[in-house]
N, C-alpha and C positions, 0 to 999 in steps of 0.2 A: 388625710386618707391613710388607712392602715395598710400594712404590708400584705395581708392575704388578698385584698382587692387588687393591688398592683400586680401581685403574682398571677392571679387569674387572668387579668387583661394581657399580661405578657404571654401566657400560654395560648390565648386565643390568637394573638397576632403571629405567634410562632407557627401555629397550625395553618393560618391563612397563607403565610409565606411559603410554607412547605408544600401546600396544595398548588400554589402559584407556579412553583418550579416543577412539581411532579406531573401536573396536568399535560404540558407539551410532551413529556417523555411517555406518558400513558397513551397519548394520541399516536405517537410514532410507533409504539409497540402494537397498537391495534391495527394500524395501517400495514405494518410488516406482516402481521399474522394474516390479515385479509389477503395480501398478495401471495403469501406462502401457500395458503389454502387453495387459491385460484391459479397458482403458477402453472400447473400442468394443463389446465383448461385453456389458459391464455396462450401458452407456447404452442401446444399441439393444435389448438384451434386456428391460430394464426398461420403456422407453417402449412397445415393441411389446406386451409382456404387459399393461401398464396399458390401452392402447387396445383390446386385444382383449377384456378382461374388463369394463372400465367402460363405463357408458352415455354418459359425456362423452368429450371428445377432449382429448388433451394434445399440445402441440407445443413444440419448442425450436429455437433458431437454431444453437447450436454448443456444444461442450464441450471442456474441457482439464483437465489435472492442476494442482492448486494444493497444493504440499507444505506450505506454512507459513501460508497465509491462515486456516486453521481448526485450527491446532495445538492439542492433540497428535494430532489426526486428520489422516491423509492424505486429501485430498478430491478428488472430481471436481466441477468447477465447470460446472453447466449454465447456459448463457446464454440469456436471452430466453424463459423458460418461460411458456406460456399454457395455461390450463385453460378449455375451452368447456363450456357446459351440456349440449350434445348434439353429435351428429356431423353435424347439418345444416349446410349452408353458411351459413345465416343465423343460426346460434346466437350468442348473446352471450358475451362474455369474462367469466368469473367472477374469474379471477386473472391478473394480468400482473406477473411477478416478473423483475427484471433479472438476478439471480443466485440459483441454488439450489445450495448445497454439500451433497454427499453424503459424509459422513465415514466412513472405515474405520479401525478400530483397528490399530495397528502389530502388537500381539501376535497378534491373531487372523489377520492376514494370513499370518504364518509357519506357522500351523496349516492354511492352505488355506481358511480361512473368509472369504469376501468379503461378509459381511452388512453392511448399512448400520447404523452405530451412532449417527450424528449427522446431523441435518438442520438447515441454516441458510438462512433466507430473507433476502435483502438487497436493499433498494431496490425498492419496487413497491406494488401495490394489490390488495386482495381485496374484491370487491363481493358481499356476501351478501344474499339475500332469503329471509325466512321466510314461506312461503306460509300461506294461511288454514288448511290442514290441519295446520300445525305443522312440516312438513318444510322443510329448507333446500335451496336450489338446489345448493350444493356437495355436500351429502349425496346428492342425487339423481344428480348428475353422476358421483360416485365410487362409486355403488352398483354391485354386480357383476351382470353379465348371466348369469353361470354360478355354480354352487355352488362356493364355495371353503372347504375344510375348515379350513385354517389360513392366515390372511392373512399372518402373519409368515413362514411357511415359503414361501408362494407368491411373495412379493416380496422375500425375503431381508432381512427387517427384524429388527433387534435394537436398537431405539432406546433409547439411554440419555440423549440430550440433544436438545432442540429449541430453536433460537435464532431470534429475529427482530431485524432491524435496519432501521430506517426503512421500516416497512411500514404503509400506511394501510388500516385495516379499516373498511369502510362496510357497515352492516347496516340493512335496511328490514324492518319487520314489516308485512305487508300487511293484517293484521286491524285494527290501530289506527293505522296510518300513523306509527308511532314510528321515528325514525332514530337510530342510534348511529353516531358517527364517531370512531374512535380512531386517532391517529397513534402507532404504537409506535416510540419512539426506540430502546429496548433491551429485550429480553425473553429470559430464559434459564430453561428448565425442565429439571432433571436428574431422572432416573428410577432408582429402585432397586426391583427386583421380587423377589417370592417367590411360592410357590404360593397364599398367602392374601392377600397385600398388594401394593399398588403405592404406593411412597412417592415424593412429588414435592417437590423443593426449587425454589421459584419466586421469581424476582426480575424486576421489570419497571418501566420508566419510560415513561409515555405521556401524551398530551394528548387530552382527551375533550370531545366536543360531543354534546349530546342535543337533537334537534329533534322537537317534538310538533306534528303536523298543520300543518307548514310554518313554525311559529314556534320560535325558539330558546328554550330554557329557561334557568334560572339556571346550568346546567352548560354553559358556553360558554368554550372555550379554557382549561379547567381542567387544571392539571398534577398528575398523580398519580405516586406511587411505591408499589409493593406488594412486600412481602417476607413470604413465608409458607412453611410446611411442611404438606403434605397427606398423609393416609393413606387410601387407598381399599381397603376390604375387598371383594374381588371377589365372593365368594359372597353376602354380604348386600346388596351394592350401596350401601354407606354410605360417604360421603366425610366425613372428619373434618378440620376446620381447626384446626391448632395455633395458639396465640396469634400473631396476625398483625398486622404493623405496616402501616398505610396512611397515607401522607403526601399531603395535599391542599394545594398551594401551600406556605405556610410553617407549616402546622399538621399535627399527627400524632395519630392515634387508633388504637385496637386493636380487633380482631375475633377471635372464636373461635366454634366450634359444630360442627354436623354437618348433612349433607344425605343423606336416604334416597331414592335415585332409584327404588327398586322400590316405594315406598309413596307414589305420586302426588307425587314430589319434595317430601317432607316436610322442612321446614326447622326448625332450632333454632339460630338465630344471634343472638349478642349483640355489639353494637358499643358501645364506651365511649370517652369523651374527657374529659380533665381538663386545663385550661390556666390559666395565670396571666395571660392577656390575652385579647383578643377576636380574635386571629388566626384562630381556628376559624370565627367568624361572617364575618369579612372574606373568608376563603377561599371561602365559599359565596356571597358577594354577587355580583350581576351585574357583568360586566367594566366596564360604563360607570360604575358607582358607585365603583369603587376609587380614582380620583383624589380624590374627595371624602373618603372614609374615611381616606385616608393623611394628611389634614391634622391628624389628632388623635392625640395620645399616649393610650394606654389601658392599663389593667390591671384585674385582678379575677379572682376564683376562679370560672371558668366550667366547668360540667360537664354531661354528658348520658350517658344510659344507654338504648340502644335494643334492644328484644328482638323478634325476628320468629320466630313459632312456628306451625307448622301446614302442611297440605298446600297445594300451589300449582298442581297440574296437574288436568286433567279437570274443570274447573268449580269447583275448590276455591280458597279464598283464605286466606292465613295471617293470624293475629292479629298486629297491630303495636301495641306499647305502648312509650311512651318517657317518661322523666323527665328534666328539665333545669332549670337554674337558674343563678343568679349571686349571689355574695356580695362585698360591698365593691368594686363596680365604680367605675371612674374614667375620665373622658374630659376631655382638655384640648386646646384649640386651640393648635397649635404657634406661631402668630404672635400671636394676640390675647390669649393666656394666660387666656382665660375657661374655666371648667371646670364639669363636673357630677360630683359624687362621691357616695359612699355609695349606689350603685345596687345594688338587691337585688330578686330575684324568684324564684319557684318555679313551674315549669310541668309539665304532663302532656299527652300525646297518646295517643289510642286510636282504632282504626278500628271499635270497638264489636262488638256481638253478631253482626251480620250481616257484619262485616268488609268494609265498603264505604264509599263517601263519605257515604251517607245516615246511617249510624250513627257516623260519625267525630265526635270531640269534642276540642277544644283548650281548655285552661284555663291561664291565667296568674294567679297569686294573689300578693297582698302585694307588688305592684310599687311600689317607692319609690325616690326619688332626690332629691338636693339640688342643684338648679341654684344658681348664685351668687345670694345674696340671695333665695332662694325655696325652695319644696318641691313635691313631686309624689308622689301616691299613686294607684294604680289597680288594678282587677281586671277580667279579661276571660274570657268563656266563649263559644266558638263551637261550635254543634252543627249537624249535617246540612250537609256541605260542598257538597251540590248546591243546596239553597235555604237558605243560612246563616241560622240564628237566633243573633243576637248579643246578649249581655248584658254591658254595659260600664258600669263606674262609674269616674269619674276626679275627682280633686280636686287643684287646683293653684293656686299663687300665685307670681308672679315679676315681676321688673322688665323692662319692654319693651326697654330698651337691651341687656339680656343676649342677646336673640334676635339682634340685629344683629351683636354681637361673636362669639357662639358659632358661628353659621351663616355668618358673613362675608357678610352681606347688604349689598353695596356700593351697591345702588340706593336704599336707604332711608337718609335723612339725618335727624339730630336727632330720633330717636325717643326719647320719654321717657314716664314714667308706670308704673303697675303694673297687673297683671291678676290677678283671682281668678275661677276657673271651677270650678263644681261641676255634674257631669253624671251623670244616671242614664238609660242608654239600653238599651232592650230592644225588638228588632224583628226581623222577617225581611227580609233584604235581597234585592232583585231584582238578580241578577248582571248583567243586561243594562242596568239603569238605577240603578247604585249611588248616583249623586249626588243622586237625588231625596230621599234620607234627609236631607241637609243642609237642603233647602228647608223641611222641616217639623219641624226640631229644636225650635223655640220652642213650636209648637202641640202636639206630640204627646208630648214628653218633659219630665221634670222637670229643667230646665236653668236655672242661674243664672249670669249673667256680669256 
């Protein structure tokens, strides 16, 4: 074969390869141009339609095309989006989002379909209020003033993915004054739909705070990760949670079950955890206590199994039952080298027959531990969490110098001697004056020190 023939074939293959690489780029350019030409019609038509149909008001500062910020979607970036609760001039802002990306699929663009496939919210805040009647302010704002037969058709929605990035969601429940505040670092929900099912693949990282009647709870600046798959059966109204991983700080546990929304939000949820150390408990501890807990090395087979079953709406309460415990627990002060080992206990919790605080009961049985040169055993039962009835037995013996070393009590010097305590305590505790119990320990209870 001569060189001219080889050269011609090489040029043919070179052109084919060049076209192979240039063709996708050409398609992207055509899609971008299509969106650019239609941009004003899409944005103005959408905002105008929303404001005409919804009871609330939506406004934005500007918009522009962003071909690659939300790839593989070609997006229209709406800047400075605000949602107001009503159309009044004095209406409060429910949502203030720096950027909202409306994503369009490259393939559907060439078919002439400009439906929105992806929505991404970036940098902003959403302020939700759940009113006493159960409705949400954003639900009221986005409720339609006219009859819309098909919302997706009306607003050209074919959502396959919703993303959040750096969004602060603040929710107030007016009935009990409970506040949830979640800073969503990253959240991605992908949807696959069929006539009978909606499948959701959900991943999220967020920081959560819960404030009850003005006071912070133990959930303060807690970092969560959630990875789950959901299956919603549209006709039955049942949401099924596939085995789900939840990470709280450095600890991980699993959750699965179902929610029937058409049967007074009927729950059947199970949460399980099994760890070889106490990171699970440390993760739930108050933020202020963490520096103290981090002074100790720890290990032990720690487990819990929580089951929530029953209706939760329209005056119903679900049954809550939990089993938990520890085997072969171990704590050691990292500096003083003092330790407590062979820590074991079994516990249960239930909210009882009436499923409220009055019928709640907590039991911890066969609690035992071996502090250095000592021993500890105890049993505890607490019933009626509104007016707690406490039944507590403890028997312990240890050296006093163990306390100063293990708890690093630097203000106490030259403490020595041994202590033996045997206590049988059974009483109803006044929540408003709990310390009165200690003033009558010697008189009212079988106590030997």
